[in-house]
C-alpha positions in Angstrom: 79.0 190.2 101.4 78.4 188.5 104.2 76.6 185.0 103.2 75.9 183.6 106.5 72.2 182.9 107.7 71.1 185.4 110.2 69.8 182.9 112.4 72.8 180.8 112.9 76.1 180.8 114.9 78.9 182.9 113.1 81.2 181.3 110.7 78.9 178.5 109.7 76.6 179.1 107.1 76.9 179.0 103.5 73.6 180.6 102.3 72.5 184.2 101.7 70.2 185.1 104.4 68.3 187.7 102.3 67.3 184.9 100.0 65.6 183.2 102.7 61.7 183.7 103.7 61.2 185.7 106.8 59.2 182.6 108.1 62.1 180.5 107.8 64.7 182.8 109.4 62.1 183.3 112.5 61.7 179.3 112.9 65.4 178.8 112.4 66.0 181.3 115.1 63.5 179.6 117.5 65.3 176.2 116.8 68.5 177.4 117.9 67.0 179.6 120.8 65.3 175.9 122.0 68.7 174.1 121.5 70.7 176.8 123.5 68.0 177.1 126.2 68.0 173.1 126.8 71.8 173.3 126.9 71.6 176.1 129.5 69.2 174.0 131.4 71.6 171.0 131.5 74.5 173.2 133.0 72.2 174.6 135.7 70.9 171.2 136.5 74.5 169.8 136.3 76.0 172.5 138.4 73.0 172.0 141.3 73.9 168.3 141.0 77.3 168.7 141.1 77.4 171.0 144.2 74.8 168.9 145.9 76.8 167.1 148.8 74.3 164.3 149.4 73.8 161.0 147.4 71.5 161.2 144.3 72.4 157.6 143.0 72.8 154.3 144.6 76.5 153.8 143.4 77.8 157.4 143.8 78.8 156.7 147.5 80.5 153.7 147.1 82.6 155.5 144.1 83.5 157.9 146.6 84.4 155.3 149.2 86.5 153.7 146.7 88.5 157.0 146.1 88.8 157.4 149.6 90.4 154.0 150.1 92.9 154.5 146.8 93.6 158.0 148.6 94.6 156.4 151.7 96.9 153.6 149.9 94.8 151.0 149.8 93.9 149.1 146.2 90.2 148.1 145.5 88.4 144.6 144.7 88.1 143.3 148.4 87.2 139.7 149.1 83.4 139.3 149.3 83.0 136.7 152.0 81.3 136.3 155.5 82.7 139.3 157.1 81.7 143.0 156.3 82.0 145.2 154.4 80.5 143.6 151.6 81.4 145.4 148.7 82.0 144.9 145.0 84.1 147.3 142.8 82.5 146.6 139.6 84.6 149.4 137.3 88.0 149.8 136.6 90.0 151.9 138.7 90.5 155.3 136.4 87.5 157.0 137.8 88.2 156.6 141.7 91.8 157.4 141.1 90.8 160.7 139.6 88.3 161.1 142.7 91.3 160.1 144.9 93.1 163.4 144.1 90.1 165.3 145.2 90.0 163.5 148.4 93.5 164.8 148.9 93.2 168.1 148.2 89.7 168.7 149.6 88.6 165.7 151.8 85.9 163.0 151.0 82.9 164.5 149.1 80.6 163.8 146.2 81.0 167.1 144.6 84.7 166.5 143.1 83.6 163.3 141.4 80.5 165.2 140.2 82.1 168.1 138.8 84.7 165.5 136.9 81.5 164.0 135.3 79.9 167.4 134.4 83.2 168.7 132.7 83.4 165.7 130.9 79.8 165.9 129.9 80.2 169.2 128.5 83.9 168.3 127.1 82.3 165.5 125.3 79.5 168.0 123.6 82.3 170.2 122.6 84.0 167.3 121.0 81.2 166.2 119.1 80.7 169.7 117.9 84.4 169.6 116.6 83.9 166.2 115.0 80.9 167.4 113.1 82.6 170.1 111.9 85.6 168.3 110.7 83.1 166.4 108.6 81.4 169.2 107.4 83.4 172.3 107.6 80.4 174.2 108.6 80.6 175.6 112.2 77.0 175.7 112.5 76.9 172.0 112.1 79.2 171.6 114.9 77.1 173.8 117.2 74.0 172.0 116.2 75.9 168.7 117.4 77.1 169.8 120.5 73.8 171.3 121.8 71.5 168.5 120.7 73.9 166.1 122.7 73.1 168.2 125.8 69.4 168.3 125.2 69.1 164.4 125.3 67.2 163.0 128.5 70.0 160.5 129.0 72.9 163.1 129.2 70.5 165.3 131.5 69.7 162.5 133.9 73.2 161.2 134.1 75.8 163.7 133.0 76.6 165.3 136.3 76.4 162.1 138.6 79.2 160.3 140.3 79.4 157.8 138.0 82.1 156.5 135.5 80.1 157.0 132.5 80.8 160.5 131.3 84.5 160.4 131.9 84.7 157.2 130.0 82.8 158.8 127.5 84.9 161.7 127.0 87.7 159.5 126.2 85.9 157.4 123.9 84.7 160.4 121.8 88.4 161.9 121.9 89.6 158.8 120.5 87.2 159.3 117.4 87.6 162.9 116.9 91.3 162.4 117.1 91.1 159.6 114.5 89.0 161.7 112.1 91.1 164.8 112.4 94.6 163.1 112.2 93.9 159.6 111.0 96.4 158.3 113.5 95.8 155.5 115.4 98.4 155.7 118.1 96.9 158.6 120.1 93.6 157.0 119.5 94.5 153.9 121.0 95.7 155.8 124.2 92.1 157.3 124.3 90.7 154.1 124.1 92.5 152.4 126.6 91.5 155.3 129.1 87.8 154.8 128.3 88.2 150.9 128.7 90.0 151.4 132.1 87.2 153.9 133.1 84.3 151.5 132.0 84.9 148.2 130.6 81.9 147.9 128.5 82.7 151.3 126.3 83.5 148.9 123.1 81.9 151.2 120.7 84.7 153.6 119.9 87.7 151.1 119.6 85.6 148.8 117.6 84.6 151.6 115.3 88.2 152.7 115.0 89.2 149.2 114.1 86.8 148.3 111.6 87.5 151.7 109.9 91.2 151.0 109.9 90.6 147.4 108.5 88.9 148.7 105.3 91.7 151.2 104.9 94.9 149.6 105.9 94.9 146.3 107.3 98.4 146.3 108.8 97.6 149.7 111.0 94.3 148.0 111.9 96.3 145.0 113.2 98.7 147.6 114.9 95.7 149.2 116.6 94.2 146.2 117.8 97.4 144.7 119.1 98.5 147.7 120.7 95.3 148.0 122.4 95.2 144.4 123.6 99.0 144.3 124.9 98.7 147.4 126.7 95.3 146.4 128.3 96.8 143.0 129.2 99.9 144.6 130.9 97.5 147.0 133.0 94.9 144.2 133.9 97.9 141.9 134.9 99.2 144.7 137.2 95.7 145.1 138.7 95.2 141.3 139.2 98.4 141.3 140.8 97.6 144.1 143.4 94.4 142.6 144.1 95.5 138.8 144.3 93.6 138.1 141.2 90.3 139.5 142.5 90.1 142.5 140.0 88.7 139.7 137.2 86.1 138.7 139.5 84.7 142.0 140.5 85.0 143.5 136.9 83.7 140.2 135.1 82.0 137.6 136.9 80.1 139.9 139.8 78.8 141.7 136.4 77.3 139.1 134.7 73.7 139.6 135.9 70.2 138.6 134.8 69.4 140.1 131.3 65.4 140.9 130.1 64.9 141.7 126.7 61.6 143.3 127.9 63.7 146.3 129.5 65.6 146.6 126.2 62.0 146.9 124.3 60.9 149.4 126.9 64.1 151.3 126.8 64.3 151.4 123.0 60.7 152.2 122.8 61.3 155.4 124.9 64.0 156.3 122.8 62.0 156.6 119.6 58.7 157.7 121.1 60.5 160.7 122.8 63.4 161.1 120.2 61.5 160.3 116.9 63.5 163.3 115.4 67.0 163.2 117.0 66.9 159.5 117.8 66.6 158.8 113.9 69.7 160.6 113.2 72.0 157.3 113.8 69.9 155.7 110.9 70.6 158.8 108.6 74.5 158.0 109.4 74.1 154.6 108.5 72.2 155.6 105.1 74.5 158.5 103.9 78.0 157.4 104.7 79.8 154.4 103.8 80.7 151.3 105.6 84.4 152.2 106.0 83.5 155.6 107.8 84.1 155.8 111.7 80.9 157.2 112.3 79.1 154.5 110.6 80.8 151.7 112.7 80.3 153.9 115.9 76.7 154.1 115.2 76.5 150.4 114.8 78.5 149.5 118.2 76.7 152.4 120.1 73.5 150.5 119.2 75.3 147.3 120.4 76.1 149.3 123.5 72.5 150.5 124.3 71.3 146.9 124.0 73.1 146.2 127.5 70.3 148.3 128.8 68.6 144.7 129.1 71.0 143.9 132.2 69.4 144.0 135.6 69.6 147.4 137.2 70.6 149.5 133.8 70.0 153.1 133.7 70.0 155.7 130.8 73.6 155.6 130.7 73.8 152.8 128.2 72.4 155.1 125.8 75.0 157.8 126.2 77.0 156.5 123.2 73.9 156.3 120.9 73.0 159.8 122.0 76.6 160.9 120.8 75.9 159.3 117.6 72.6 160.9 117.1 73.8 164.3 118.0 76.5 164.1 115.4 74.1 162.7 112.9 71.9 165.7 113.6 74.7 168.0 112.9 75.8 166.4 109.8 72.3 166.4 108.4 72.3 170.2 109.3 75.7 170.8 107.9 74.7 169.0 104.5 71.5 171.0 104.3 73.4 174.3 104.9 75.8 173.6 102.3 73.1 172.8 99.8 71.7 176.4 99.7 68.7 177.1 97.6 68.7 173.5 96.4 68.2 172.2 99.8 65.6 174.8 100.9 62.8 172.3 101.3 64.9 169.9 103.4 66.1 172.9 105.8 62.4 173.7 106.2 61.4 170.0 107.1 64.6 169.9 109.4 63.7 173.1 111.4 60.1 172.1 111.7 60.9 168.6 112.8 63.7 170.0 115.3 60.9 172.4 117.0 58.7 169.4 117.3 61.3 167.6 118.8 62.1 170.4 121.2 58.2 170.6 122.1 58.1 166.9 122.6 60.9 166.8 125.4 60.1 169.9 127.1 61.7 170.0 130.6 62.3 172.6 133.4 64.0 172.3 136.5 62.1 172.2 139.9 58.9 171.4 138.3 56.9 168.0 137.7 58.5 168.6 133.9 62.3 168.1 135.2 64.0 165.4 133.2 65.6 164.3 136.6 65.4 165.6 140.0 67.5 168.8 140.4 68.2 169.2 144.2 67.0 172.2 146.0 67.4 174.0 149.5 65.0 171.5 151.1 67.2 168.5 149.7 70.3 169.8 151.1 68.5 170.7 154.3 67.2 167.3 154.5 70.4 165.4 153.8 72.2 167.6 156.3 69.7 166.8 159.1 70.2 163.1 158.3 73.9 163.4 158.6 73.7 165.2 161.7 71.6 162.6 163.4 73.7 159.9 162.0 77.0 161.5 163.3 75.5 160.9 167.0 75.2 157.1 166.2 77.7 155.2 167.9 78.3 151.6 166.1 78.1 150.5 162.5 75.7 152.0 160.2 74.1 150.5 157.3 73.1 153.2 154.8 71.2 151.9 151.8 73.1 154.9 150.0 76.6 154.9 151.1 77.5 158.8 150.7 75.1 159.5 153.4 76.8 157.2 156.1 80.4 158.5 154.6 79.3 162.2 155.5 78.4 161.0 158.7 81.6 159.1 159.4 80.4 155.7 158.8 82.2 153.7 156.2 79.9 151.4 153.8 78.6 147.8 154.9 77.1 146.5 151.9 76.2 147.1 148.3 72.6 146.3 148.3 71.9 146.0 144.8 75.0 144.0 143.7 74.8 141.8 146.9 71.1 141.1 146.3 72.0 140.0 142.7 74.8 137.7 143.7 72.8 136.1 146.3 70.0 135.5 143.8 72.8 133.7 141.7 74.0 131.9 144.6 77.6 133.6 144.5 77.3 135.1 147.9 75.8 133.9 151.0 73.8 136.5 152.7 73.4 134.6 155.9 76.1 136.7 157.9 74.5 139.9 156.9 71.3 138.7 158.1 72.5 137.3 161.5 73.8 140.9 162.0 70.3 142.3 161.6 68.6 139.8 163.7 71.1 140.4 166.3 70.7 144.0 166.0 74.3 144.6 165.7 74.0 147.7 163.5 73.4 150.9 165.5 71.0 152.4 162.6 69.9 151.5 159.3 69.3 154.5 156.8 66.6 153.6 154.0 65.2 155.7 151.3 61.9 153.8 151.8 59.5 153.1 154.8 59.8 149.6 156.0 56.2 149.3 156.9 55.3 149.8 153.0 54.4 146.8 151.2 56.2 148.5 148.2 59.9 148.1 148.0 62.8 147.4 145.4 63.0 143.9 145.3 66.3 144.1 142.8 68.1 145.7 145.7 66.9 144.0 148.9 66.3 140.4 149.9 62.7 139.4 151.2 64.5 137.8 154.1 66.3 141.1 154.9 63.4 143.3 155.0 61.6 140.7 157.0 64.8 140.8 159.6 64.7 144.6 159.6 61.1 145.0 160.2 61.3 142.5 163.3 64.2 143.9 164.8 64.2 147.5 164.1 61.8 150.5 164.3 61.6 154.0 162.7 63.4 156.9 164.8 63.7 159.5 162.4 62.4 160.6 159.2 64.2 163.2 157.3 62.8 164.1 153.9 63.3 160.8 152.0 65.6 159.4 154.7 63.9 156.8 156.9 66.2 156.1 159.9 65.7 153.2 161.9 67.3 151.9 165.5 67.2 148.5 167.3 64.0 147.8 169.1 65.9 147.4 172.2 67.2 150.8 171.9 64.1 152.7 171.5 63.5 153.7 175.1 67.2 155.0 175.1 66.5 157.2 172.2 63.3 158.7 173.7 
């Protein structure tokens, strides 16, 4: 006799479907359908993002340029001085190294880097499903954890961008799942090392494994920590040697920027307002599972990672570990209710109703005002193509706010606007050589995503002195979609 729920994925349920009220079966089916739909929406959005050849985020083009430099035999972490380019390589080299392979195989483009991120996000969801199954032995719990992860705004917004977070998150979750599955620390340490050398702030997984081991076997915990520290120090030493010591400055010193607790409040307020159901799952982990459980410690440190969102310029990526923990917790709760059968009938009804309300509260659809994040369309691709064609005709250096546009047109990046602006505010970098080049109209073109004539512009990314110099010495030559392309005033007549 088949004892699975009719509305659950195969292999996962322990309760007789015939014993359930039809209303609950219908609601459960609606919940699964909604979760599958949101996962498919993420995949659609992610594929469109990955296939789009132009910038969607301010750091993507610079990561692509890092991959290009590595592919051409250069290393990262250049001197940030008086001469261009003014670049900060603020992440470890693993992700751009993966990107360099794409540059070698297919030439420089953002698509390869984005497909790495998209595949990493889907892989992380699958691993979360495996993790939930390992802890519950209920397959539908695994499906629930995987699908819920892909439904999060933070994952939808960030999971396919050419940024380091998705690949680093995949390595971190792989470490946790391996530790849960095999209990061995050596392979887990390798995955943690890969995560940290993709993004240096991914501390939740290694910290969780270390503390879990500490309460199980202190000798193994010491071996895990020592192994991670020694191997990490050796790799960092090689990076310092290859960069003449500049890697530490780029990875640490240049990343210590202003911190605002108001941003922490606003981000967590958004989290609990829009994810009142799925977002409470980490708290369930804290209550239900003991302190020696690795998922408990991962949840605590994932909250710690999310607190870093107060750093100026932060984005939804700081909540990816917490989204993973929340998804795992949701899957575990579902598995626990499913295993309880009739005794947990009321709990299952509450879970399903709450899940449907959660899906309704975070409804989203690509190419509409309800989209979680802009899904590129044909008009976006056409605008980017026209802007690139225009810049290809420009002779001389081009200062593009988003570096990918300039790279596509054959112009290497000049400056990382956001980081250099922050370093100028902190007195670490002298912007005068850059300002002098603007005043002397030495850039053949400046490509921005805002109108210089507008009083509204991002003061985190541009100095007031830079905006004033651009307004005085450059005029709008072409607007293509979101791009405003400026040419030196002395060249206006020549451009017709």
